[in-house]
N, C-alpha and C positions, 0 to 999 in steps of 0.2 A: 582637435576635439578636446585634448587635455587643457589647452590654454583657455578654452571657453568655459569648461567646467570650473576651473580654478577662478576665473574672473567672476562667474556667477556667485560662487560661494563667498568670495571676498566682497563683492558688490553689496550683498545682503547686509553686511555689517557696516557699510559706509553711509554717511549722511549725504542725501541726494539734493539738498537745498541749493537751488540755483545752478545745478550742474547737469541735470538730466535734460537732454535735448529732445523733448517731445514734439513731434510734428516738424522737425527741422526740414528746411527746403534746400534744394540745390538746383543747378541748371538743368539736371536731367529730369527732375520731378518736382512739381509744385503742389502735389497732393499731401494733405495732412495724414500722417501715419495713423492707421486704425489700431484700436486696442485689441490686439490678438496676442496669443502666447508668444509667437515668434517675434512680433514687434516689441513686446516687453523684454524678451531676451536680448534683442539688439540694444534696446534702450539701457538695460542694466549693464551690458558690456561697455557701452559708450560711457556710462557714468563711472564705471570702474577705471577705464583708461584715463578719463579726464581727472578723476581723483588721484590716481597713481602718479600722473605726470605733472600735477600741480606742485610746483616747488614749495609752496607753503605747507604742503603735507609731508615733505621730505625731511625727516628729523636727522638725517645723516649728512646732509649737504653742509659744507664748511666754506668759509671765505678767508682768503689770505690777502694781506695788504702788502704791496710793494711800494715802499716809501720813495725809492729812487725814481720810479716811473709814475708815482701817485696813481695807483690803479688797484682795484680789487679783483681777485681771480677766484672764480667759483671752482670748487672741486668737481671732478668728473662724476656725472650722474647718468643714468640710463636715459636715452632719448626715446625709448619705446617701452611698452608694457611687457612685451614677450621677447626679449633679446635671445637670439640663438647663440651668439658668441658675445658675452657681456663685455669682454675686453675690447671689442671692436664696434660696439653700437652705443657708445657714450657720447657726451657732449660737455664742453666747458666754455665759459665765456670770461672775457676780461673787460672790465668796465672802468672808464676814466674816473678818478677819485672825485672830481668836481660834481659828478652826478649823484654821489652817495653821501648822505649825511652820516651814516654809520650803520651798524648791525643791531637789529632788534633781537635780543636773546630771550626775552620773556613774553613776547606776544602782545605787548601793550601798544605797539605801533610807534614807540619812540626809540631812538637810537641809544643803545647801552654801551656799545664799543664804537669808538670813532678812530679816525686815522691817528689822532694824537695819543689815544690810550691803548692802541693795538699792541699786542705782544706776540700772540700765537694764533694759529688757525682757530676760527670761532664758528660755532653753530648759530644759525638764526636766519632772519629775513632781512633783506635790504630795506633801508629807509631812503627813498629816492627823493632827490631835490630837483623838482621840475622847473625851478626858476633859474638855476645856474646855467651859465653859458660858457662854451669853450670856443675860442677863436683858433682855427687851424693855422698851420704854417703858411697857408696860401690865402688867409684872410676870410675863409668861410666861417660862418657862425652856426654852432649846433647846440641843442639842448638835450636833456634826457628824453624828451618826447620826439625829437626830430633826428637824432643821431643815426647815421647809417650803420648797418651791421655787416661786417666783413666775414664772409663764409669761406673758410680755408678748406678746399677740397683736396684730400689726400689721394689715395688710389694710385700710388707709384707703380707704373707699368701695369695698371689695372689690377693691382694686387691689394691685399688687405692692409689696413693702417690701424695700428693700436691706438686706443684712446690716449690723448695727450692734453694736458692743461693748456689753456689758451695763453698765448704770449702777450706781453705788454706793448708790443710794437706800435700800435696805432692809438694808444691812450692819449698822447699829446695832441693828436689830430682831432680828438673828440669822437672817434669811432668806437663802437662795440666790436671786439674781436672774438670770433667764434671758431672753436676747434672741434672737429668731430672725427671719430674713427669710422671705419667701414670694413665690411667683409670684402673678400676679393678672391680671385682665381686661386685654386689650389688650397683653399681653406678646407679644413675638416672639423667636424664636430662629433659629439658622442650622443647617441640616443639613450632612451630610458633603460635599455638593456645593457648598456655599456659598449655597444658596437660603434665603431668609428665609421662615419659616412662622409662622402665628398659634398661640399657646399661652396658657396661663394661665386657661383656662376653669374654671368650677367642676368639681370641688372642689379645684383646685390650692392655693388659699390655705390651706384647712383641712388638707389632706393634708401640706403642708410643716410646719405647726405640729405636727401629730401625729407626724411623723417626727422633729422636733427633740426632742419629749418622749421618744420611744423612745431616742434617742441619749443624752440625759442620764441617763435611768433605767439604761440599760445600763452606762454608765461609773460610776454610783454603785454598782451591783452588783459591778463589777470592782474597786472601791476606788480608782478614779482621781479621783473627785470626792466631796466630802461631800454630805450631804443625805439626806432620806428619800424613797424611791420611793413611799411611801404618802400623802404630803401635798403633792401638786402642786396649785397654785391658778392657774387661768387668769384673766387680767384684760386689759382693753383698752377703748377708747372708740369709739363710733360703729360703723364697719365692724369695728374691732377688738373692740368690745363684742359685736357679732354673732358673731364667730368665737370669742371667749372662751366665749360661751353654747353655740355649736355644738360646741366641743371638749368641754364638759361634758355635752352632750346626746347625743353620738354615741360615747362612749367604747368603744373596741375593737370597734366594730361591723364586721362582715365586709364590708359594702357598700363599704368604703373600702380593703380589703386590696389589691386589684389595683393601685390607684394607688400605694400605698405600696411594693409589691413592685417596680413599674416603676422607682421612684426608687432602689431599693436600700436601703430602710430596714432597720434592725436589729430582729430579733425578730418578723418576720412573713414567712412563707415558704409557698409552695404545695406540698402533698404530691402524690405520684404519683396518688392517687385523686381529686384535685381539691379535697380539703379543705385546711385551712390549719393551720399551726403558728405559735403566737405565743409561742415560748419561745426562750431561748438556753441554751447549756450552758457552764458555767464550772467548770473543775477537776472535771469529771465530774458536777456537779450541774446539774439542769435548773431554770431560773427562768422563770416567766411574765413577760412584759412587756406592759402595757396602754398604749395611747396615750391613755387617759382621764385624768381629774383627780379629786382629792378634793373640791375646792371651786372656786367661780367668783365673781369680783367683776366684773360687767359694767356699764359705764357707757354709757347710751343705746344699748342693743343694737338695731341695725337688723335685726331678725329677728322673726318669720318673714315673709319676703317673699311667700310663697304667699298670705297673707291680707291683705297690707298695703294693697292697693288698696281692697278692700271695707271694711276696718276704718277707714281714714282717711276714706273717703266717709261712712260711717255716723256717725263722730264729728262731722264738720263739718255733716252734714245735720240733725242733731238741734238745731242752733242755728237757730232760725226767722228770725233777723235776718242771717244770714251772706250776704254778697254774693259770689256765685260768679263774677261778671264777665260770663258769657254764659249764655243759656238752655240751650245744649248742655251745659255743665259742670254746671249745676244739675240738669238732667234725668238726666244720667249718674250723678250722685251719688245721686239718688233711686232709680234702678234698682239701683245697687250696694248701697244700704242694704237694699233688699228681699232681694237675694242674700245679704247678710251675715246677716240674720235667719234665713233658711233654713239657711244653713251652720252657724251656732251651734246652732240647735235640733236639727240632725241629729247633733251631737256627744255628746249625753247627758251634759252637764257637771254637776258638783256640787262643792261645797266645804264642808268642816266649818268652822263659824264659829270654833271653838277654834284651828284651825290658823293662821288669819289674824288672830285676836284682834279680830274685828269683829262687831258686832251687825247683821248684814245685814238681817234682817227686822224690826228695831226692836221686839223683844218684851222687851227689858230684860235679855237674857242672851246668852251666846255658846256655847250648848250644842246648837245645831241643825245638821243637815246640810241645806244649801240646794240644791235643784235649780235650775240656772241656765238660764233661757230668756229670749228676747226676745218681747215681745208688741207687736201693732200695734192700736191703738184710737184713731182720729182724734179722737174727742171726749174720751176719758179722758186722753189724753196730748197735748193740743193744744199745750202749751208746748214740746214736743220733737218736733214734726212727726209725732205719732202713735205714737212709740216709747216703750216702758217695759218693765217686767218685772224679774225677780230678777237677771238678768245685769247690767243697767245699775244696779240697786240696789247690787250689789257694787262696780261702778265708782265710784259716788257715795260709798260708804262709804270706799273707799280714798282718794279726794280729801279728804274731810273729815278722816280720820285723819292725813293728811300735813300739813294746815294745823295741826291740833291739836299734832302733834309739834313743828312749827316754833315755835309760840308758847310751848310748854312748855319749850323749850330756849333761849330768848332770853338767859338769863343767861350763855351761852357767847359771846354777841356781843362783839366787841372793837372799840373805837374808833368806835362808832357815835355819831352826834349825835342827841340826843333833844330834842323840842320840846313846848311846852305847847299848849293848845287855841287860843291866839291866835297861834301861829307863832313864839313866842320860844324860843330855845335855853335849855334848862335849865341851871342852875348845876351845878358839880361836886358840891356837897352834895346837890342834888335828885336827880341821877343815882345817886349812891351810895345814896340812900334808896329808889330804885324797887324795888318787888317784881316778881316774875315776872308777876303779874297786871297790874301797871301797864304793864310793857313790852308785854304782849300787847294790851292796849287801845290803846296808842299805835301799835303795829304795824298793827292792823286799821284804825285811823283815819288811817294814813299819816303819822304825826307822827314821822318819823325820816329820817335820811340815812345810808346804809350806808357803812362805811369802804371805801377802795380798796386796803387792804392787810390782811395778817393771814390768819387761817384762813378768812375768808369770801370770799377771792378766787376768781376763776374758774379754768379749767384752766391749769395751769402746767407747766413743764418740757417742752421740745420735743426733748429729747435722746435719746428712745428710738426703737425701731424703728417705721418706718412712721408717724411722727407720734404714736405711742402712748407718748410719752415718760414716763419715770419721774419724775413731779413730786415736789416736796417732800411728805413724808408729811402727809396731811390733804387733799391735792389728788387729783384723778383723772387718769387718762391723758388727754392732749390728743386731740381728735377730728379728723376729716378734713374737716369742713365749717366754716362760719362759727363761730369760737369765740366764745362769749358769756360774759361775766362772769356768774356765777350770781346776781348781785344786780341785773342790769340787762338791758335788751334788747340784741340784737345791734347792734353798731356797726361791725364789721369789714367793710369793703368791698373788702378786698384780693382779688386773683385770682391763680391760677396755672394755667398750661396743663397739661392732662393728656393731651396727644397721645402717640402711641406713643413718640416719641423722648425724651419728658420724664418718662415714668412713674417710672423709677428715680431720676432726679434729684429729682423732686418727691414721693417717697414719704412725706415728712414734711409734705406741704402741707396747707393748711387749707381750700382751696376747690377746686372743679373747674368746668370750663366748662359741663357738662351737668347738669341737674337742680337748678340753683340759680336764684335770682331774677335773677342777673346774666347768665344764659345768652344773652339776646337772643332767646329763643323763647317760646312760650306756657307754658313751664315757669316763667316769672317770675310772682311774685305780682301780682295786679291786671291781668293781661293780658286784653284783650277779644278776642283771637284764639284760636280753638280749636286751630289748628295752622298753622304756617308751612311745614311740610314736606310736607303733602298738600293738593292742591287740591280733591279730592272725597272723600266718605265711602267710596265704593267703592274708591278707590285705597288709602286708609288701611286698610280692612278686609282687602284682599288682602295687604297687607304683614304685618298681624297674623297672618293665617292661615298664610302661608308661614313666618314665624319660628317659630311655635308648632309647626307640623308638623315642622320640622327638629328641634326639641328633643324632641318626643314620639317621634321615630324612634330616639332614643338615641345615646349617644356610642360610642366604640370598644369599650366594655365592655357596651354595650346599656342603659346607665342614663340615665334622665331627670335631667338636672343640676338642675332645679328641685326635684324630689323629694329628691335627695341633700342639698339645702341647706335643707330644711324640718325644723327640729329637732323639730317635733311628731310627725314620723314615727318618731322614734327614742327619745324619752323614755319610759322604762319598758318598752321592747321587750325581748323575751327574749334577743336577741343583743347587748344593750347593757350595758356596765358603767356604771351610773348614778353620778353624783357624789353625795356625801353632802349637800352644801349648795350653794345658789346664792343670790346676792343681785344683783338688777338695780336700778340707780339711774338714773332718767330725770329730766330737767328737766321739771317740769309745764308749763312755758311753751314747750317746744321744738316745732318743727314737722316734725321729720325722720321721725317715724313716730307712728302712733296709740298712745295709752296702752293701747288694747285688746290690742295685741300682747304687751306684757309681762304683762298680766293673764292672757292665754291660756297663756303659758309657765308662770306660777305655778300655774295650775289643773292643767295637765298634770303638772308636777313634783310637786306635793303628792299627786296621785293615784298617782304612782309611788313615793311614800314618801320623796321628796327634801325636805329642809328648805329650802323656797324662800321668799324674801322679796323683795318689790318695794317700792321707795321712789320716790315721785314728788315730787321736791324743789320745794317751793313757790317760785315765781318763778325756778326754775332753768332755764337754757337748755340747749342741746345739749352733752352731755358735761359735766355740772356737777361742780364740786369737791365734795369732802366738806366739810361745814360744821358749825358749832355743836358742836364737840367730837367729831365722828365722824371716823373715818379707816379706810383699808384695813387697817392693822396692828391697830387695835382689833378690827375684825370677825374677822380671821383668828385673832387670839389668843383671842377669845371662842369661836369655833367649835372651836379646839384644846382649850380648857377643857371644852367641852360633849361632845366626842366622843373624847377621848384619855384613857385611864385614867392617873391619877397627875398629870395636868396641873394647874397652878395655876388657882384661880378668878380670873376677870378681870371687873372692873367698870369702867364709865366713870368717869374721874376727875371730881372735883368741879369745878364751874365757878369760875373766878376772876372774880367779879362786877366789872363795870365801875364804877370810882369817879371817873373823870375824863371829862367830856363831850368829844365830838369837836369839830372846828373848822369844820364846815359852817355856812353862813350861812342856809340855808333847807331846809325839808323836801322831800325828793324821793320819799318813799314813796308807794305807791299806796293811796288810800283805798278800802277794800272794805266799809266799814261799811254801805253802802246795801243790800247783798245777803247779808252774813254775819250770822247771828243770834249775837250774843255777849253776850246777857243773862246767860248763865252762861259765863264765860271758860274754865272747865274742860271745857266740852262745847259747842263751837261747832257750827254747822250751816249748811247752805245747800241749795238745790234742785238737781236734776239739770240743769234749764235754766240755772241759774247756773254750774254746773260746765262745761258744754260751751261756754257763752259765754266763760268765762275761758280755756278752751283755745283757741278760735278767735281770740280777741283777742291772746293772747300768742304763739300759734304761727303767726305770719304769714310764716314763711320759705317755706313752700310751701302751695299750695292744691290741693284735688282738682279737677283739670281733665284734659283729654285727655292731655297729655304727662306731667304730674306724677303723676297717679294711676296711670300705668303705671310709676311709680317709677324713672325713668331714672337717677337719681343712684346707685342701689344695684343696677344691673342687672349682667349678666354680660359684656356687651360695651358699650363706650362709644358714644354718639352724638356728634354735634357740632351746630353751628348750622345745618347744612344737612340733617341726617338724624337720625332718632330712634335712641336706643339700641335694641338688639334687644328685641323684644316677647316676653314670656314668660308673662303672666298668663292662664291658661286661664279663670278666672272672669270676667275682663274681656271676653275674647273671646265667652264665652257671652252676656253682656249685649249686646255690640255686634251679635251675630247676631240674638238674639231680638227686640231693639227697633230693628232697622235702619230700619223704616218711619218711626218718630218721630224717631230721632236723625239720620238722613240729611237730613231737612228742616231741622234746626237747625244742622247742622255748618257752621262758617265762614259763618254767615248774618249775622254782625255784630250779633246781638242779645244 
């Protein structure tokens, strides 16, 4: 109520010319609003929001010029009219210098400060050059009117991210780079009486990112910023990757409108009849604004959490040799695997082989539509604990194709050291003479040592919002967990506390206390204790039931926050603006989430008509870098060529083949020749049992056990070393209840 009173008082003093959206229409209602007191109130509030968030009315915004990058960076401004936590609900953009004639400091429309005359941060408005062109490194051409906008999603570990000025990373590519903060789990705020209260629950992270998208689109429409409202691309890593995916999956869905309206977002308002308007009025013209995106580049997307417990249990349980540490954990994984089989088989999933370019049924072509199911036959599938079927055939085909891609692209490797079969480093001449097939054979036999620099490095660039820094092109956004070089196992043992007082300070952190092997609880890999926080099974079950009952009761708008954060509920829904394309890149050796999660997202997106690609980078850890000639800009430019009329055709640049051997003294590669069939190096293969064994061996960061399998590290409220994060998995609760007689006997038994 306070925000509305304030907005009405301020709106009365504002000029309404061209900004009051009288009779705005939307998909829910095409009736013209009548002149009633309530309608006037809504109209005045809309006018206040649009006046407030119009950059031309912001006398405090400043612009900084980076001469090295030839880019202008906007100071952080509020993305909403009623921020709850100002430090986490702001937005900044970085704009290539070619699009900007200069800064108008006196309001006459002409540039007063240019790149040549710039000395210090300057107040004023941009003077945009819509004739200028930028040719990207891949040969794509953009202008101030067609430039894609890269939306960096923070939310490390689903936590808050402090506002950060946008980085200059993509200026040379012709993109607008956008940084936004977000509220997150364990945030607190202070009310009017000085009392601290908990906030930041789902869907706060996602809503703040949606609101920032609305803000930038609105100011593009106003002519305050360059860029195309049609070509927004969300990107982030880990928790940020989850939110990049959810932004793409929930575009303009009305389930999130109430939260956006509460924050005072532009371009979303509630009508008198309870319907919503998602438009703004500029100079008498009505423009729709969507909080969705055109494309998405998600790195190690930790979503969907709804199925995460079951999926991870199933993936680990198929490895007959995996050591769960206790009988309780192993039995729980077995029950959850059964639950996952039932869940998948109830979804009526299918995929066209042509859409994924995979011969899933091994019949020699990619022309079939495959119904995806899981089967259980203890004898037939003995090497995977009884599980098989077309669904896991698809999983296996993806793994094989990703190894094949890797070895097919080894000519892009730089500064590696290659060795002969006797362990001797090859001469420069021998390396120069190596064919792609020679390198593929050496890779499979482990006769190499990867470089520690160049395009094959792990996540770089920590300068972006929420730890999702804009790394040098070719790299991915940095993640929120243990960062691993994409070429080697995790070695970072650093820790940062993520208690309430440190959330904002550590929003760019790389580890957190709960949900990691260093937590000091049974969430650690190799633990032989089922739980250090509950002495009995009954006590644990009671805590689960209480937490989930609270979630099922709904939030202030009556919504189940777990349902709101399940992208599978929204992909292809009638009320959703679907993205055109999505690419999800995971490290095939990471342990933060099951590979089945990204597989399920791809299946759902393809069914909805979205161009969806998943890549599981061989040997890649959590939030892997782009490697072997790939990059974010390459993929964006390729999608622009594919979907925008008149765009330039883009192809991957030819590799600069290595001619000088590296300086490593011994091979450090992993020899996988004992289980990979490489008799035909152009068509390698291995078994499902081999695939899951590779996964569990490389993905040792977490294990499916009592605490970890309830995925505390990506929950909605943090736990600590003395208490669990809030429990939320209904599927896990079903298993705990149904099998209480067996599980209770095993719980904390020390076996």
